[in-house]
N, C-alpha and C positions, 0 to 999 in steps of 0.2 A: 504493497499499501504506500500512497505517492504523500507527505508529509507538506504542509502549506503553515508557513509565519503569515497569518495578516493584520499589520498596523493598522488601527485604529477601528476599537472594539462600542463604535457609536452605532446609531440607527444604520447606518449605509454599509458599515462594515459586518452590522451581524444580519441586516435584510436583504442586503445584497448579494458583495463578492463573495464574503463568508458561506451564505447558505449557499450561492451555485456551487463553490469549492466542497463543501459538505455532500452536499445531493450528489456530486459527482464520485463520492466516496472515498476523497482523498481527507487524511485525517489534520484539521486548522485548530493552529493556537493561536490565538488573538492576543494580539500585543499592545496595551494601553495603560495610559497613567490613574485609571481612574479604579482605584484600589477595589470599591466597591462593586463595579462592574467585573472584572478581574477574579476578585473570591468568589463571584458567584459564579462566573464560570467554572471556577475551577471543581466548586463543590457540584455542582449541578450536571457538568457536563453535554448539556443541553439548553434549548430556548423555543419557542413560538415564535411563527411568525404568523400574521395575519396578512391575508393576500386579497383586497378588494379590487373588483373590478365590476364585471355585470352582477357578481354576486360574492358572498363572502368564502372565504376559506381559511385551513387554521390549518398552518406547516409546523410538524415537529422537524428540529434541526438536531443533529446528533451527532457524537463523534467529534467534538470541541474540549476545548481546554482556554486556557490560558495565562499569560505569564506579564510580568511587570516591563514598558520598554524600556526603562530604567535600570541598568546597573548590569551584572557580568552574564546570570541567567541566559538573558535575549542573544547576546555575543556568542553562549556556547552550545545556543539552539537555532543560531544562523549557521554554525559552521557543521549542520549536520541535512538543513531541510532542503526541499527542490523546488519548493517557489516561494517567493514573499511575495506579495500583494499590499496595497495600501490604501488606504480611505479615509485620511485625513484631514484631507484640505491641505492647498498649492501652499500657505503660507509654512506649513509642520512638517511637509518634503526636507526644507534645508536643515532644519531642525533634529530630525532621525538619522539624516546624512551620514554622520559620527557614527552613531551604533552601528550603521550596517555594513561602512568601510571596517570597524571593526572585525564584527565578525566575519567578513569579508577576508581579510589579513589571516587573521588563525585560521580558517579553512584553507589557505591556498598554504599559507605555511605550514599546516598540519599535510600537507598533499593530498588534501581532498580532489581528486581532480573531475568528481562527480559534476554534470550539467547543472545550474543552477539559473533559470530565470524568474527577473523581475520586474514585477506589472506596477504601475503606479494607476490605480483607476479614480483620478480626479477629475474635477472641472476644470482641467487645463488644457492647451495645446499642446501634445509630445510633454508631457508631464513627466514620463519615466524619464527621455535624454535630459531632463531638467535636473531631476534626479541622481542621474551617472554621474553628470558634471559634478555636483557639489562632491558626492561618495568620493570621486576620483582627486579630488582635492587633497583628503585626507591620506592617498596611498604612494607606498613607495615606486618610481619607477618599475621595480622589477616585477612590482605587483601588480603592478595597471596591465603589463605585458603578459601576465596568467590570465588575471578579470576577461582581458577580452579576448581569451580564449573558453574561458569557460565558464563564462557568465553572461546570459544574452540577459539586456536591458530593453523590454517587449512595451512601446508604446498603445494606448488602447484609447479608445474611446466608451463611455459610458453614461447611462440613460435608465434612470431610472427616479419616478417623483418619492422619496422618502420623508412624509413628516413629522412633525417632532409628536416625541411619543405620547401615546394617549395615556389615562389615567389607570395603575395596576398596581398589583399588589406583588408582581415582578418586577423588577428594573429591568431584565433581559429581553422582556414582550417588546416585538416593535412590529410596525404595519406599515404595510408597502403596496404600491400600485400593481395590478395585474401584468402591467405592460414595462417590459426590462430589455436593454439591448446591450451590451458587454460584445463589443468589435478591438480585435488587436493583431496586429501590424505579423503578418505568420513571417517577415522575411527577418527581422530580428531576435527568434526562439535561437537559444545554443541548444542541439539534442533535436530530440524527440519532443513533436509540441503534443503535452498532454491534450485526453481527448475530456472534454467536461460540457458538457451541456447546456448551452446557454451563452458560450463565448461563440463568436464567428470569427472566423480568419479573412484579413482579407489583405493584398498587397498595394490596396491605393487607399488607407487607411485617411489621409486629409480629407479625402472628399464626407465621408463619413465623419468625421472631425467635425467639419465648416458644417455640416447637413445639421448637425444635431446645435450645432452653438448658434446656428442661423435661423434655427425654427424654435426648437424646446423653449433653449435658453434667450434666446431677442423678444418670443412670445412671451415667456414666464413672465421676466422683468418689466417689460413694456404693460402687461395687464397688470402687474402689481404696481406701480408708477400711477397709472391711471386706476386704479382700484383707491390707492393713498387720496388722490386727489378727489374723489367723488364721496369717501367718508365710508369705503368699504371695508371689512376687517379682514376678509378672506378672499383666495384668486377666484373660489365659485362663486362664490358671491359678484364680485366685478364681472367674470365672465359671462354671467347667466344676465347684464346688461346688453341689451344689445346694437348700443351706441360702441359701449369698448371694446365688446367681441371682433363687431365689423371692422374696429380702428386696427386692432390687434391682429384680423386678419389681412387686411390690408396690410400688414408691415412686414410681416413673415411668405407674404405673394414679392413683396418688394427685394427681398433678403433671397429668398426662391429663385428671385430670375437671375440674380448672382451665379448662385448655384450651378442652373441650369445652363448657362452659358461656359462658366468656368470649368464642371467636369462631366454635359453633357447630360445629367440625369433626364430620366423620361418628365415630359410635363405633367403627363395624368397622373400618373403614381407619385407626383411631388404634392401634387394639390390633394392626393389622399392621403398623404402622409401630414398633410396641414389640417385637414379635417379630423385624423384621428388626436392628436395632438390637442385643438380644441377642446375634444370629447372628451380629455385625459384630465385637462385643465377642470371641466364639470364634474366630474368623478364627485357622485355625493359622498362618497364615505372617506372623503380625503380632505382634512380640515386643514387647509393651508392659508397660512397667514399669508398676508399683504407685506407684513415688516419684515419675515424671514425673508423671502425672495425677491424684497427690494435693498435690504441691507447690504452692504459696500458699497454705495452709489459709484464710488472714485475707481474701486478695480473695473465694474462694470461699465465705466467709462474708456477702461483703456485701450489706446488704438489696436490690441491684439483680443478684444474683448466683446461680446455679443452687441452692441450697440455701433459700437464704431467700426468694427472690421469689415461685416457689412454694408454699412453708409460707403465705405470707402470703396468697396467690389462695385457698388452704383453708379459712384463717379468712374471708376476705371473703367466701365464699361457703357456709360452714358444711359443710365436705365433711369426709372422711376427711383422717387427714395423723398416724397414728400411726408409720409408716416412716417418712418422714420425717423426723419428729422423733428417731427411733432411727439414719438416716444422718445428720443434725448433731452425734447425740452422737460418733457415731462418726472424724466429723470434728474435734470435742475432743480426742481422742484420738491425734490425727495426729503423730508426732515423728519428727523429720528431724535432726540434728545438721545438715545441709550447707545446710539451708534457713532464712535466718533469720525469716521469719515463722514456720514451726512452732516454733523457738524463743523467738518473742516472744509467742508465745497457750499453750504451756509453762509463762514465767515468771508468764505473770499468771494463770495457772489455780492454781497456788503459791499467787501470791499474794495475790487478792481473790477465788478461789473458780471454780465453773462460772458460777453466775447471774449475777455481775459479770461475768464476761469476758464472754459471753454475748450479754449487755446491750450491752456497750462495743463491739462489734463487728458484731454483728448489727440493732442499733437497737431488738432487742424490746425489751416493757414485764417490766421483774426480776421484779416482781409477776406475771404471767400464767401463766396453765396451762400454755403450751406450754414457757416454761424451767423450769416446776418438770418439767413430764413427760421434758425432755431430762435434767436434773440426776439424774432415778430412773434413766432408761435410762443415762447417764454411768459410775451408778453400778455398776449392774448388768454393763456390759462387762468 
C-alpha cells in the first residue's frame, strides 16, 4: 500500500484531497499545526464527509492518521512516504518548504532512491513549481541534483467548494459539494503515476488552470463583491438575484472568450461549464458567506489572479470586457474591518484615489482606458 503525507488538515484537506487519496486505498497522514485536529485524527483514524449536490450523502473516510507539521516526527515521515500533497493556502507554502526540504535531504542522504511525487493543491497558478523553488533554497547543490532525479514536483488545478464547517460535535466532520476536479500535469511525475480515481491527468495543465481561474474563481468573487454591495450574506442569496446572476454570467462569458481563443475550448462545452458553475453557486446545501469568498481583495486584484488576468486577456484579444471592469470596480468597494487587505485597500483609495490604487495593486497603466472605465463604474456603484 502507498503512503501519503497531506499538509493541511483543514476542511479542504479532509474534504477533498485527503478523501480522494484515502478512497484510493492510500494511507494518509495529515500534517497540521492544529493540535486538537491532529489528536482527534490520531485517536479516531477516520472522519465523516457530507457530500451535497442534488441530494446529501455521508461518506466515511478511513485509514488516516495525523502528525504535527512542526518538529522531527514529520521529517522522519517524509523520508519514507510516496506522495506529498498540500492544501494549506498559497501563503503557507513558503512556511512548510523548509520542513519538506529537511525531509528530502534526510531521505536522499539515507540513499532512499524510491520516487517521491509532491503535488501542491492550492488556489494558485503552478503552485508546486513555486513550492519547488522555495524548497530548493534550503538544499545543498549535491542534494538538488539528486532531488531532480528522484522527486517529481507536479503542478495541479483543483476545484471544489468547501464552505466553513457546520456546527458539529465532531471537529473532523466536513461538508463539501459533490462536484470536484483535480487535474495534474502528467509530464512532471517521476516514476509510475499513481492511480487515484478523481485525479485527472493532462499534458496541457495551463488550459485547465486558467479555465478554473477565469470561470469558477472569477465568477465566485464577482458574486461575492456584488453580493456585499447589495447586502446579501451568502453566495446563494446573491446569485439568486436575477441582476447579479446576469452580470456574473456576462463576466464569465467575457473571460470565457479569452479561454476559447487562447486554448481552443469548444464554445458550446464552455457555455455548459459556465451554467454548471452558476448552478454550483446556487447549491441550497452550501452556506458560503460572501465575506469568506471576498476576503483578501488585494491578492484577488493581482496581475495573475482571477480579475485582472482575464481582463488582460480581453485586452490582448481585443474582446469585450465591460462586465469584468464592473467586477473590478465592485472589488474596490469591498469593506471588511476584519480583513487587513480590505482595510489597506480602502485606506489607499482614501489616500490616493481609485486610479492610483488600481494601478498600484493590479499593474494596469494608470492612464489606460480600462482604469478610467473602472473609476467611472466605481463612482456609479
